[in-house]
Structures are given as C-alpha cells and as structure tokens.
C-alpha positions in Angstrom: 161.7 124.9 22.9 159.7 122.2 21.1 161.6 119.7 23.6 160.1 121.3 26.6 156.9 119.8 27.8 154.3 122.4 28.7 153.5 123.6 32.2 149.8 122.1 32.0 151.0 118.8 30.3 150.0 116.7 33.2 146.5 118.6 34.3 143.5 117.0 34.1 141.1 118.0 31.6 138.4 120.6 33.4 135.8 117.8 32.9 137.6 114.8 34.7 135.9 113.5 37.9 139.9 112.8 39.1 139.3 116.0 41.5 138.0 114.4 45.0 137.2 116.9 47.6 138.1 117.8 50.3 141.2 118.7 48.9 144.6 116.6 50.5 145.9 117.3 53.6 149.7 118.7 53.5 151.0 115.0 53.9 149.4 113.7 50.8 146.7 111.8 52.5 143.1 112.4 51.4 140.7 113.0 54.2 137.5 111.0 53.9 134.4 111.2 56.3 132.2 108.1 57.1 128.8 107.6 58.0 126.0 109.8 57.5 124.4 113.0 59.3 120.7 113.4 59.6 119.7 116.7 58.5 119.1 119.5 61.0 115.2 119.5 60.9 115.2 115.3 61.5 117.2 115.8 64.7 114.7 118.6 65.9 111.3 116.7 65.1 112.7 113.7 67.2 109.9 113.5 70.0 111.6 114.0 73.4 110.4 111.2 76.3 107.5 112.8 78.2 107.6 111.6 81.7 103.8 113.1 82.1 102.7 110.7 79.6 103.6 107.4 82.0 101.1 105.9 83.9 100.9 106.4 88.0 101.6 102.7 88.6 105.0 103.2 86.6 105.9 106.7 88.3 105.3 104.6 92.0 107.6 103.2 93.9 105.1 100.2 95.1 102.7 100.0 91.9 101.3 96.8 93.6 100.3 98.4 96.8 98.9 101.2 95.2 96.7 99.1 93.2 95.3 97.4 95.8 94.8 101.2 97.7 92.5 101.8 94.8 91.0 97.9 93.8 88.8 97.3 96.9 87.6 100.8 97.4 86.8 101.2 93.8 85.3 97.8 93.5 83.2 98.2 96.4 81.7 101.7 95.0 81.0 100.0 91.3 79.5 97.0 92.9 76.8 99.2 95.1 76.2 101.0 91.3 75.5 97.9 89.4 75.1 95.0 91.7 71.5 94.6 89.9 73.5 93.2 87.0 74.8 90.3 88.8 72.1 89.2 91.5 69.0 90.7 92.2 69.1 89.7 96.3 70.1 92.2 98.5 71.1 89.7 101.1 73.6 88.6 98.4 74.9 92.2 97.5 75.3 93.2 101.3 77.4 90.4 101.8 79.5 91.0 98.7 79.7 94.9 99.4 80.6 94.3 103.3 83.4 92.1 102.5 85.1 94.3 99.6 84.8 97.4 102.4 86.4 95.0 105.1 88.9 94.1 102.8 89.4 97.8 102.1 89.6 99.0 105.5 92.3 96.4 106.7 94.4 96.6 103.7 94.6 100.6 104.0 95.1 100.5 107.6 98.0 97.9 108.3 99.6 98.1 104.6 99.3 100.7 102.1 99.6 103.6 104.9 102.4 102.2 106.3 104.2 101.7 102.8 102.8 104.4 100.8 103.1 107.4 103.3 105.1 105.9 106.0 102.2 106.4 108.7 100.4 103.8 110.9 97.8 104.1 113.3 95.6 102.0 115.8 93.7 102.3 119.0 94.0 100.3 121.9 91.5 99.8 125.0 93.3 99.8 128.2 92.4 97.8 131.1 90.7 100.8 133.0 88.3 101.4 129.7 90.5 104.0 128.1 90.6 104.3 124.4 94.2 105.4 123.3 95.0 106.1 120.2 98.7 105.2 118.8 100.2 107.0 115.8 103.7 105.7 114.0 105.5 107.7 111.4 108.7 107.2 109.7 110.1 110.6 109.2 113.5 109.6 107.7 112.1 107.4 104.8 111.3 109.2 101.6 107.9 109.4 100.3 107.2 108.9 96.6 105.2 112.0 95.3 102.9 109.9 93.3 102.1 107.4 96.0 101.4 110.3 98.6 99.0 112.0 96.1 97.3 109.2 95.2 96.8 107.7 98.7 95.6 111.2 100.1 93.4 111.8 97.0 91.7 108.3 97.4 91.4 108.4 100.9 89.2 111.5 101.1 87.2 110.8 97.6 85.8 107.2 98.8 84.2 108.7 101.7 82.6 111.7 99.6 81.3 109.3 96.8 79.3 107.3 99.8 78.3 110.2 101.5 76.3 111.3 97.9 75.3 107.6 97.5 73.5 107.9 101.4 71.7 111.1 100.3 70.5 109.2 97.2 69.3 106.6 99.6 67.7 108.6 102.1 65.8 110.6 99.1 64.6 107.5 98.1 63.6 106.1 101.6 65.6 102.9 100.9 66.4 102.0 104.5 68.3 98.9 103.1 70.9 101.0 101.2 71.1 103.4 103.8 72.5 100.5 106.0 74.9 99.7 103.3 76.0 103.4 102.8 76.3 104.0 106.9 78.8 100.9 106.9 80.7 102.2 104.4 81.2 105.5 105.8 82.1 104.3 109.3 84.5 102.1 107.7 86.2 104.7 105.2 86.0 107.6 108.0 87.6 105.6 110.7 90.8 105.5 108.3 90.2 109.0 107.3 90.0 110.3 111.0 93.0 107.8 111.9 95.6 109.0 108.8 94.4 112.3 109.2 95.8 112.7 113.2 98.8 110.6 112.3 99.7 113.0 109.8 99.2 116.2 111.9 101.0 114.4 114.9 103.9 114.1 112.6 103.7 117.5 111.1 103.7 119.0 114.6 106.6 116.7 115.6 
C-alpha cells in the first residue's frame, strides 16, 4: 500500500495558475480567442451616418450647376441691398445689377433648367409676326430630388423678394430703384412663366 502513489499525487494545488480556461477540447488542444470585443455600450454609442446633415451640393447630381443657379440671383439681391457699401453712383449700381440679372436669366433659361429638372423653353417669332412658345422635356431622364426642389424654390422665391423690394421703392417714391426692380421682375418672371408652362405641358403629356 505504501508503494502505491496517491490518486491526487499529480494534481496541482488549488492555488496554482496552471489551470486555463476555456478547458481543452476532446482532442487535447486548448482553444484560444484572439482579438478584443468592444463592450456593448460602446457599440451602441457609435453614431450612425446621417444623410440629412449633408449639404445640398453633396446631395445634388450637378453641384456646379446648382451653385450657379443660386449664385447670380442671390448676388443680384445682395448687391441691390448693399450696393451703397461699394459705390455711391447709381449708374454703376444699375449697370452691375443689370449684368447680374442678365447672367441669371441666361443661365437659368439655357443651362440650369435643362440639367436640373430636364426642362427647356424658348419662344420664336414667325414670319407672319406670330409668337410661338416651344417647350422641351426629357421624360426618360430621372431627376434628382434635391436639384428639383432647389430649382423650383429659387425660381419662385427670387421674384417674391423683388416684389417686396418694389413695394419699398414705391413707398419711398424712388423712381430710379423702381426701374431696377421692374427690370429684375421682368427677367425673373420670364423664366417663371416659361418653366411653369413647360412643367404643366410635361405633366399633361
């Protein structure tokens, strides 16, 4: 009996660090886990990308075109309001204002409407003197929602602003500034009428 070894002769003491977890698999190989797992509260706190925070130019299919659609008309309105900071000459103010309004009219009529909403309009005078309005639309091309929303908002907002300026000029009995506002309204309303009729024609087609 004394020559026999105790059954727990090879067992490690209770305080030994030789025991590892997880336990060995049936094949005698100890499983190991590599890498680190982030706590659950850290995973849940990671912010998700929010597309609503993106600018209209990042959402636009034609950001450069959208910029110029807004630039000239905004520049004309701001110059009308703050031209006294740059010059005291009404002639200079009138010339710069007419140039900005003309650039805006041409850009909206020939470029931005065609690319942003797929619409185009123009009018022709026939040999008999009859004025004919011609409308074109690209029904097969998908329109970016941001481009469409910004285009129509700016198209209708600018004449509304100029109308308010016109009321102020009339109340002040300022003939010179009233003339500027009338020119701005004529050029802006030409595009409003043209694109509104073109859009209506497209909707009923």
